[in-house]
N, C-alpha and C positions, 0 to 999 in steps of 0.2 A: 597713590599707594598700591604696591603690589600684594595680591592675595590669591588664595585658590579656593575653589568650592568642589565638592566631589559630587559625581553623578555617575551611576553605573561602574563604579570602582575606577573611574578616570579623575585625576586631579586636574581641573582646568585652572590655568593661570590667568589671572585678569588684573586690570588696573581700574582704580575708581577714584577719580580726582575732581576737586573743585565743586561748586554749589551752584544751583540754579536748573533750568530745565536739562533733561537728560538728552545728551549726544553720544550715541554707539557708533564707533567706526570700526570696520573690519579690514584686516589686512589681506594681502594677496597670496597667492600659492607659493610656497616655500619661503615665505617671510615670517614675520611675528608682528606682535603687538607694538614693538618699537617703530615699526613703519607707520602705524596708525597715530602714535605719538607725535612723531614728527610732522605729519600732515596736518594734524589739528592743533599744533603748537601755538598758532596766532589767535586762536578762539578763546575768548573770555566770557565770564558770567554764564558758564554752563557747567553742568556736571558731566565729565567727559569719561566715558567708559569704553574699554577695548578688552579684547580676550585673545589667547593664543588658540588657534583651532586645534583640534585634536592632531597629533603627529607634527606639530609645529612649535617652535620656541621652546617653553618650559612645560608645555601640556604633553607629557610622555605617553606615547601610544604606539604599540606595533600595529601598523596600519593594514587593514585587509580590504578585499573588494566590498564588503558590506560596510566598511566605514567610509570609504571614499565616495560618498554620495552627498550631493547638495541637500537633499532632504534631511539628511543626519546632521550636518552642519547647522542648518536652520533650525533644528530641534535643540541642539547645543546652544544656540543663541536664546531660544525660548526659555530654556532652563536657566540660564545666566540672568535674564531679565525677571524671571519669577523670583530667584533666589535674592536678587537685589531689590524687590519690590518695585521695579519700574513698569508702570502700565501703559505709557505712552513715551515716545521719544522721537528724536530726529535721528534716522538711520542712514548710514553711509557705508561705503566700502569700495576697495580698489581691486579690480580684475576679479579674482575669485571672491573677494569680499563683496564686490558689487553684485555678482551672480547670487551669492547666499542672501544679500540684502533684497533683491527682487523676488527671491523664492519666499522670504518671509513676509515681505510687505503684500504680496498677492494673496498669502494665507491670513494675513492680520491687518488689513488696510486701516482698521479703526484705531490700531496703535501708533501709527506712523504720521507724525506731524509734517515732516518734509522728509525727502529722499535725495540722497546724493549718490550718483554713480560713476565713478572715476575709471577711465580706461577699461570700458567693459570688453571681456574676451569671449563671452559666451552669449547667445541669444536663444534661439530655438532650434539650432541644428546640432546633431551629435557629432563628435569627432571631426571638426573642421581641419582643414590641412595645416593651419598655422600651428597646431600642437604636435606636429610630427616629430620635432627635435626633443621635446618633453617625452614622448612615448619611446623615442630611441634611448634616452638616458634611462629610462625605467627598464628596458629590455636588457641593457647592457650591464646595469647594476645587479639585476637579477641573475644574469648568467655569470658574470665574471667578479661581482663585488665592486666596492667603490673605487679602489685604486686603479686596477686593470681596466675596470668599466670607464673610467675617465679617459684613460689613455686611447682606447678604441674611439670614444666619443669625439676627442679631438682631432683624430684622424679621419674622421668620417667626411666624405665630400660635402654633405649638406652643411655641416658645422663649418667647414673651410670657407665655403661660400659665404655664409653669414658673417663670419668673422672679418672678411674683407669688406663688407658693406656696412656692417654695425658691430664694430669691435666692442662697445660697451654691453650690447645686447649678448654677444658671445660670452663675455666675462660673467654676465648674470646667469647664463645658462650653466656655466661651469659651477656656480654657487650651489647648484642642486647636488653636486657630489661632496661638497664641503659643510653644508649646513647642520645644525644639530638634528639628530635623528636621521641623516641621509640613508643610513642603512637599515633602518626599520620602518620608514614611512615612504619608501620610494613607490608603492603601489598608488600612491596620491597622482603621480605623474602619468599613469595609465587610465585609472578609471575616471577621474574627474574630467579630463577631456571627453570622455565618452558619455558624460551626463550633460544635462542642460537645465537651466533654471525655469524655463517656460515650455510649454509644448506648442503653443500656437501665439502668433504675435498679437492677436486680437485681445489676448488676456491683459496686455498692458493698458488698454482702454479703461481698464477697471481702477487704475491707480489716478485718483483724481487730486490728491495732494501735490504741492509744488515740488517739482523735481529739478536738479541740476545735474545735466549729463556733460562730463568733460571727456575729451578725447584728443588725440594727437595723430597727425599724419607721420609718416616715417617711423611707425611702431609695428615691426613685424609680429608681434605677439598679441597686440590689441588693435585690430583693424578699426580705422576711423570710421568706416561704412557701418560697423557694429553700433558705435555711438549715434551715428545718423539714424539707422534704423530704429533704434529705441526710442530716440527723441521723436520720430515722425509718428509713433504709435501712442505717445502719451499726451493726454489732453491738456496738461498743465506744466509742461517742460520747457527748460532753457538749455540750449546746446551751446557750449563754448569750447573752441579749439584752442589748445596751448601747445608749446613746442615739445617735441618728443624728449623723454628722459635720455634716450639714447643718442641725441645730438648735443643736448646742454642740459646736464643734470641740475646745475645750480638754478638756471633760469626756470627750468621746469617746475622744481620745488617752490621758487618764489611764487611763481604764476598760480599754482596749485593752492598753496597755503592763502594766498590774497583771495582767491575766488571762494574757497571754502569759508573764510572769516566774514566775507561779504554777504554770502547767501545765508548763512546760519543766523547771522545778526539781523538781516533784513526783515 
């Protein structure tokens, strides 16, 4: 069921379906809770909750630098859990969602029964190189607007190079010019890459709950080395590689959904 709750004059769009132990799954940068619904579609016997982050999907927001912080997104998650009366849950997320999930879990480990980190794109480094095309998109939208900015973006040498090697990733990048609120929340593309979910890798040793880490090779935005690094610092984690979504989307989704369902039900 689709609903909204209000906090600080922002109406957050969320879904809350099913009965059983709570599972909250968080979407990636530029996506929406529809992504989370697809990933969790094979999971039964749980109360499945997701939300549109501020400036995403149906959660309307003109995003500023102060909004585009993982601490803010983690607080939004906390507010949703409080609103729904969820005191503990299985928590997961993809990319940005994984970063926010880590941020929240480190601050509230007693509330997390299991943790799922899918294709992490952040660890402890600010502004890593793999975000440079997202930041270029921000700069061009800010300077030229959506339409002209997209034209300049498609002509940039870095985009042309990526398109030749990973055409599906290139198409995903162009989605940042056409998604809902593209013209009002482009600040996310600059300031979230400059943030990080943890300051030091040793913080991860505090997370003793079972953790599933999923990553892919041939994924230019989500380096598999990040999944490996996170896994190596967690005391109770499993790392599973799956095919890159940019090579075979259908197989990637099948593998991801199956892994999620198995880990959640085990």
